[in-house]
C-alpha positions as CSV (number, residue, x, y, z in Angstrom):
1,M,-27.3,-99.9,-16.7
2,T,-27.3,-98.9,-13.0
3,A,-23.9,-100.4,-12.5
4,L,-22.5,-98.7,-15.6
5,V,-23.8,-95.3,-14.6
6,R,-22.6,-95.8,-11.1
7,R,-19.1,-96.5,-12.4
8,H,-19.1,-93.6,-14.8
9,R,-21.3,-91.0,-13.1
10,L,-19.5,-87.9,-14.3
11,V,-19.3,-89.1,-17.9
12,A,-23.0,-89.9,-17.8
13,F,-23.8,-86.6,-16.3
14,F,-21.8,-84.5,-18.8
15,V,-23.0,-86.4,-21.8
16,L,-26.7,-86.1,-20.7
17,T,-26.1,-82.4,-19.9
18,F,-25.0,-81.7,-23.5
19,V,-27.7,-83.8,-25.1
20,L,-30.5,-82.2,-23.0
21,S,-29.2,-78.7,-23.5
22,W,-28.1,-78.9,-27.2
23,W,-30.7,-81.1,-28.7
24,S,-32.5,-78.2,-30.4
25,W,-29.5,-76.4,-31.7
26,P,-29.6,-78.1,-35.2
27,F,-33.3,-77.5,-35.4
28,Q,-33.0,-73.9,-34.4
29,A,-30.4,-73.4,-37.1
30,V,-33.0,-74.2,-39.7
31,D,-35.8,-72.3,-37.9
32,L,-37.5,-75.5,-36.6
33,A,-37.0,-74.7,-32.9
34,P,-37.3,-71.5,-30.9
35,V,-34.0,-71.8,-29.0
36,A,-30.6,-73.5,-29.5
37,H,-29.8,-74.0,-25.9
38,W,-31.7,-75.2,-22.9
39,S,-30.3,-74.0,-19.5
40,C,-32.2,-76.8,-17.6
41,G,-29.9,-79.5,-19.1
42,P,-27.5,-79.7,-16.1
43,L,-30.4,-79.8,-13.6
44,L,-32.2,-82.6,-15.5
45,A,-29.0,-84.6,-16.0
46,A,-28.2,-84.4,-12.3
47,L,-31.6,-85.6,-11.3
48,I,-31.4,-88.5,-13.8
49,V,-27.9,-89.7,-13.0
50,A,-28.3,-89.2,-9.2
51,G,-31.5,-91.2,-9.3
52,I,-30.1,-94.1,-11.3
53,A,-26.7,-94.3,-9.5
54,D,-27.7,-93.5,-5.9
55,G,-31.5,-93.3,-5.6
56,R,-32.8,-91.6,-2.5
57,A,-29.3,-91.1,-1.1
58,G,-28.3,-89.1,-4.2
59,Y,-31.4,-87.0,-4.1
60,R,-31.0,-86.3,-0.3
61,D,-27.4,-85.1,-0.9
62,L,-28.4,-82.8,-3.8
63,G,-31.5,-81.5,-2.0
64,A,-29.5,-80.8,1.2
65,R,-27.1,-78.7,-0.8
66,L,-29.9,-76.6,-2.3
67,V,-31.3,-75.6,1.1
68,R,-28.0,-75.4,3.1
69,W,-28.0,-71.8,4.3
70,R,-26.2,-72.0,7.7
71,V,-22.8,-71.5,6.3
72,G,-21.6,-68.4,8.2
73,A,-21.6,-64.7,7.5
74,G,-18.4,-64.7,5.4
75,P,-19.6,-66.9,2.5
76,W,-23.0,-65.1,2.4
77,A,-21.2,-61.7,2.3
78,F,-19.0,-63.0,-0.6
79,A,-21.9,-64.4,-2.6
80,I,-23.9,-61.1,-2.3
81,V,-21.2,-58.4,-2.3
82,V,-18.6,-59.7,-4.7
83,P,-20.7,-59.9,-7.9
84,L,-22.1,-56.4,-7.4
85,L,-18.7,-55.1,-6.5
86,V,-17.1,-56.5,-9.6
87,L,-19.9,-54.8,-11.7
88,A,-19.5,-51.5,-9.8
89,V,-15.7,-51.4,-10.3
90,A,-16.1,-52.2,-14.0
91,V,-18.6,-49.5,-14.4
92,A,-16.4,-47.0,-12.6
93,L,-13.4,-47.8,-14.8
94,N,-15.6,-47.6,-17.9
95,V,-16.8,-44.1,-16.9
96,A,-13.5,-42.8,-15.6
97,V,-11.1,-44.1,-18.2
98,W,-13.2,-44.5,-21.4
99,G,-15.8,-41.8,-20.9
100,A,-18.8,-44.1,-20.8
101,P,-22.0,-42.4,-19.5
102,A,-22.4,-42.6,-15.7
103,P,-25.5,-44.6,-14.7
104,D,-28.4,-42.7,-13.3
105,L,-29.1,-44.9,-10.3
106,A,-32.2,-42.9,-9.3
107,R,-33.9,-43.9,-12.5
108,I,-33.3,-47.6,-12.2
109,A,-36.4,-49.6,-11.2
110,W,-34.8,-51.5,-8.2
111,G,-38.1,-53.2,-7.3
112,D,-38.3,-54.7,-10.7
113,L,-34.7,-55.9,-10.6
114,A,-35.4,-57.5,-7.2
115,L,-38.4,-59.3,-8.7
116,V,-36.3,-60.5,-11.7
117,A,-33.7,-61.8,-9.3
118,A,-36.3,-63.7,-7.2
119,V,-37.7,-65.3,-10.3
120,R,-34.2,-66.3,-11.6
121,L,-33.5,-67.9,-8.2
122,V,-36.2,-70.6,-8.8
123,N,-36.7,-70.7,-12.6
124,P,-35.2,-73.9,-14.0
125,L,-35.2,-72.5,-17.5
126,D,-32.9,-69.7,-16.5
127,G,-29.1,-70.1,-16.1
128,P,-28.7,-70.0,-12.3
129,M,-31.2,-72.7,-11.3
130,G,-30.6,-74.6,-14.5
131,E,-26.8,-74.8,-14.0
132,E,-26.0,-74.7,-10.3
133,P,-27.7,-77.9,-9.1
134,G,-26.0,-79.8,-11.9
135,F,-22.5,-78.3,-12.3
136,R,-21.9,-77.3,-8.7
137,G,-24.4,-79.5,-6.9
138,Y,-23.7,-82.8,-8.6
139,A,-20.5,-82.7,-10.7
140,L,-18.3,-80.7,-8.4
141,P,-18.7,-82.8,-5.3
142,W,-17.8,-85.9,-7.3
143,L,-14.9,-84.2,-9.0
144,Q,-13.5,-83.3,-5.6
145,V,-13.6,-86.8,-4.2
146,R,-10.1,-87.5,-5.6
147,R,-9.0,-84.1,-6.8
148,T,-8.0,-80.9,-5.2
149,P,-10.4,-78.0,-5.6
150,L,-8.2,-76.2,-8.0
151,T,-7.8,-79.3,-10.2
152,A,-11.6,-79.8,-10.1
153,A,-12.1,-76.2,-11.2
154,L,-9.7,-76.6,-14.1
155,V,-11.6,-79.7,-15.2
156,L,-15.0,-78.3,-14.8
157,G,-14.4,-74.8,-16.2
158,P,-13.7,-75.8,-19.8
159,I,-16.6,-78.2,-19.9
160,V,-19.0,-75.5,-18.6
161,A,-17.5,-73.0,-21.1
162,L,-18.1,-75.4,-24.0
163,W,-21.6,-76.0,-22.8
164,H,-22.3,-72.3,-23.5
165,L,-21.1,-72.5,-27.1
166,P,-24.6,-72.3,-28.7
167,L,-25.2,-69.0,-27.0
168,V,-22.1,-67.6,-28.6
169,V,-22.9,-68.9,-32.0
170,T,-26.4,-67.5,-31.9
171,G,-25.2,-64.1,-30.6
172,Q,-26.7,-64.3,-27.1
173,L,-23.3,-64.4,-25.4
174,A,-20.1,-62.5,-26.3
175,P,-17.2,-64.8,-27.3
176,V,-15.2,-63.5,-24.4
177,G,-17.8,-65.1,-22.2
178,L,-16.2,-68.6,-22.8
179,P,-12.7,-67.9,-21.3
180,V,-14.3,-65.9,-18.6
181,T,-16.5,-68.9,-17.7
182,V,-13.4,-71.0,-17.3
183,V,-11.8,-68.4,-15.1
184,I,-14.9,-67.7,-12.9
185,T,-15.3,-71.4,-12.2
186,V,-12.3,-71.1,-9.9
187,V,-14.3,-68.5,-8.0
188,Y,-17.4,-70.7,-7.8
189,V,-15.4,-73.6,-6.5
190,W,-13.7,-71.5,-3.8
191,L,-17.1,-70.2,-2.7
192,F,-18.7,-73.7,-2.8
193,D,-16.0,-75.1,-0.6
194,R,-16.0,-72.2,1.9
195,A,-19.8,-72.5,2.1
196,R,-19.7,-76.1,3.2
197,G,-20.8,-77.4,-0.2
198,S,-23.9,-75.2,-0.4
199,V,-25.5,-74.9,-3.9
200,L,-27.8,-72.2,-2.5
201,L,-24.8,-69.8,-2.1
202,T,-23.5,-70.4,-5.6
203,L,-27.1,-69.9,-6.8
204,V,-27.3,-66.6,-5.1
205,F,-23.9,-65.6,-6.5
206,H,-25.0,-66.6,-10.0
207,V,-28.2,-64.6,-9.8
208,L,-26.5,-61.5,-8.6
209,Q,-23.7,-61.9,-11.2
210,G,-26.1,-61.5,-14.1
211,T,-29.3,-59.8,-13.1
212,V,-28.2,-56.2,-13.5
213,G,-27.8,-55.9,-17.3
214,Y,-25.6,-53.2,-18.9
215,A,-28.6,-51.7,-20.7
216,V,-30.2,-51.1,-17.3
217,L,-27.2,-49.1,-16.3
218,G,-27.5,-47.0,-19.5
219,L,-24.5,-48.7,-21.3
220,T,-25.0,-49.7,-24.9
221,G,-22.9,-50.4,-28.0
222,A,-19.1,-50.1,-27.5
223,D,-19.6,-49.2,-23.8
224,A,-21.5,-52.4,-23.1
225,A,-19.0,-54.5,-25.1
226,R,-16.2,-53.0,-23.1
227,M,-18.0,-54.1,-19.9
228,D,-17.6,-57.7,-20.9
229,L,-13.8,-57.2,-21.1
230,L,-13.6,-55.2,-17.9
231,T,-15.6,-57.6,-15.8
232,G,-13.7,-60.5,-17.4
233,A,-10.4,-58.9,-16.4
234,L,-11.6,-58.4,-12.8
235,W,-12.9,-62.0,-12.5
236,T,-9.5,-63.1,-13.8
237,V,-7.6,-61.2,-11.1
238,L,-9.9,-62.5,-8.4
239,A,-9.6,-66.1,-9.7
240,V,-5.8,-65.9,-9.7
241,G,-5.9,-64.6,-6.1
242,L,-8.2,-67.4,-4.9
243,A,-6.2,-70.0,-6.8
244,L,-3.2,-69.1,-4.6
245,D,-5.2,-69.9,-1.5
246,P,-3.5,-73.0,0.0
247,R,-6.9,-74.6,0.6
248,M,-7.4,-74.8,-3.2
249,R,-4.5,-77.1,-3.5
250,G,-5.4,-79.4,-0.6
251,A,-8.3,-81.8,0.0
252,A,-11.7,-80.3,-0.4
253,P,-13.8,-80.0,2.8
254,D,-15.8,-83.2,3.5
255,E,-19.2,-81.4,3.0
256,A,-18.1,-80.2,-0.4
257,T,-17.6,-83.8,-1.6
258,V,-19.6,-87.0,-1.8
259,T,-17.1,-89.1,0.1
260,R,-19.8,-91.0,1.9
261,L,-21.7,-91.9,-1.2
262,A,-18.4,-92.8,-3.0
263,A,-17.5,-95.1,-0.1
264,R,-20.9,-96.7,-0.1
265,T,-20.8,-97.5,-3.8
266,A,-17.1,-98.3,-4.2
């Protein structure tokens, strides 16, 4: 079993991810389970496969990525500013072009939002902590051992989008979220590589991308639905720009791969 998993780490990881995340979907459909999708699936799959295939070395690699914070000011600025900037530009367009109500920023409970963001940063049952250690912390470094960052993003993106399917079927995610997930994976890969393979940076990015909900900004109904399209368009423009970065078509930085583990177990 160990040899089989070691030879097919990514297949084992993705199969386990879907099984551990989707197992309750059929039961939820007949009201026998509370949810159809478990965000912790990728995290659990990464821990299982890393443990079987590489033992302590696998856990050390994953753990180091989760706490890697000395990556320079640029990646930190990108992870913090860009998600909020995309949201701000989308809101401004919604207000200026389509006449959506302007958010009353003074009435927003910023302290409560900060608390929500802090909890999401460590809650394995929420998307950021449930997804990032698995998809970016485990799968992406292995994908980049023999692939360019752009190719790795184009492989990973559709898989991550498909993983979200139960959320679309149960109405928790707009259908446009699936193609946007494919697109934004290019942004995640670019950030991950520029941040020396830090999962902490993609985790922060993920938290800030989704913590400020449209309802908090006073946007509901058609105005909120339009925000999905506007943010999706903005992420697409950014992803195309980053895909043109020559570094996305070359070899990934050493710290963003698992070259040493791959060499040890080849």
